[in-house]
C-alpha positions in Angstrom: 0.0 0.0 0.0 1.3 3.5 -0.9 1.9 5.9 2.0 0.4 9.3 1.5 2.8 12.3 1.4 1.2 14.8 3.8 3.9 17.5 3.7 3.6 18.5 0.0 2.4 21.9 -0.9 0.8 23.0 -4.1 4.0 24.8 -5.2 5.9 21.5 -5.0 3.9 19.9 -7.8 2.2 22.7 -9.8 2.9 23.1 -13.5 5.2 26.0 -14.2 4.0 29.0 -16.2 5.9 27.6 -19.2 4.0 24.3 -19.0 0.6 26.1 -18.6 -1.4 28.0 -21.1 -1.3 31.7 -20.1 -2.9 34.3 -22.3 -3.9 38.0 -22.2 -7.6 39.1 -22.2 -7.3 40.4 -25.8 -6.0 37.1 -27.2 -8.5 35.4 -29.4 -10.7 32.5 -28.6 -9.0 30.5 -31.4 -5.6 31.0 -29.8 -6.9 29.7 -26.5 -8.3 26.5 -28.1 -5.1 26.0 -30.1 -2.9 26.3 -27.0 -5.1 24.1 -24.9 -4.8 21.4 -27.5 -1.0 21.9 -28.0 -0.3 21.6 -24.2 -3.0 19.0 -23.6 -4.6 21.0 -20.8 -8.2 21.8 -20.1 -7.5 25.3 -18.8 -6.2 28.7 -20.0 -5.2 31.2 -17.3 -5.7 34.8 -18.3 -3.4 37.6 -16.9 -3.4 41.3 -17.5 -0.5 43.5 -18.7 1.0 43.5 -15.2 0.7 39.6 -15.1 -2.0 39.8 -12.5 -4.4 36.8 -12.7 -7.8 37.9 -14.0 -9.6 34.6 -14.9 -9.8 31.3 -16.6 -11.2 29.7 -19.7 -11.8 25.9 -19.6 -12.7 23.1 -21.9 -16.1 23.1 -20.1 -16.5 26.7 -21.1 -16.0 25.7 -24.7 -18.7 23.1 -24.5 -21.2 25.4 -22.8 -20.4 28.2 -25.3 -21.0 25.9 -28.3 -24.3 24.8 -26.9 -25.6 28.2 -25.9 -24.2 30.6 -28.4 -25.5 30.2 -31.9 -22.8 32.2 -33.6 -20.8 30.6 -36.4 -17.5 29.0 -35.1 -15.5 31.4 -37.2 -17.1 34.4 -35.4 -16.4 32.8 -32.0 -12.8 32.1 -33.0 -12.3 35.8 -33.7 -13.5 37.1 -30.3 -11.4 38.1 -27.4 -11.1 35.4 -24.8 -12.0 37.9 -22.1 -15.6 37.8 -23.4 -15.9 34.1 -22.3 -13.5 33.7 -19.4 -14.7 33.0 -15.9 -13.7 35.8 -13.5 -12.9 34.9 -9.9 -12.6 31.1 -10.2 -11.4 28.9 -7.5 -7.7 29.2 -7.0 -4.9 27.6 -4.9 -2.2 29.4 -3.0 1.4 28.2 -3.6 1.8 27.2 0.1 -1.6 25.5 0.4 -1.2 21.8 1.4 -1.6 19.6 -1.6 -4.2 17.4 0.2 -6.4 20.5 0.8 -6.1 21.6 -2.8 -7.1 18.1 -4.0 -10.2 18.3 -1.7 -11.1 21.7 -3.2 -10.7 20.2 -6.7 -13.0 17.3 -5.8 -15.6 19.5 -4.0 -15.7 22.0 -6.9 -15.5 19.3 -9.6 -12.5 20.8 -11.4 -9.3 19.2 -12.7 -7.1 22.2 -12.8 -6.5 25.1 -10.3 -4.7 28.3 -11.0 -2.0 28.9 -8.4 -2.0 32.5 -7.4 0.3 34.2 -4.9 -0.8 36.8 -2.3 0.0 39.6 -4.7 -2.5 38.3 -7.2 0.2 36.9 -9.6 -0.2 33.6 -11.4 2.6 31.3 -10.4 1.5 28.0 -12.0 -1.4 25.6 -12.5 -2.2 22.6 -10.3 -3.2 19.7 -12.5 -5.2 16.9 -10.8 -3.2 14.0 -12.3 0.1 15.5 -11.2 -1.3 16.3 -7.8 -2.6 12.8 -7.1 0.6 11.2 -8.5 2.7 13.3 -6.2 0.5 13.0 -3.2 0.6 9.2 -3.4 4.4 9.4 -4.3 3.9 7.0 -7.2 
């Protein structure tokens, strides 16, 4: 039986900014979808010109948008991602215990959490698979 690692913090296992998809509010919807596919993540983190975290856009947002918005795909692809992002999503602090972050992910039914420091800056993304793998020390 695998022993759980109770001392890990979110910052120990979060994806770096280079591994995550990070865009500006004025980047197009198309770019968000392209980058999500390229990096195989279900989340885009949106930051402003000072790199302050302002929201997320997820694969779930894409599905809901396609079902609710009857615009042609080409029109959606040309829109700014800020029109469709979720403001004030659930986030994790870098020093949050990994077990607590996984509980938050389970409770809110999300697979990825932006990691945001106390100054409001994005520092990474906690991905559920990496979190569980590291928590169980597989």
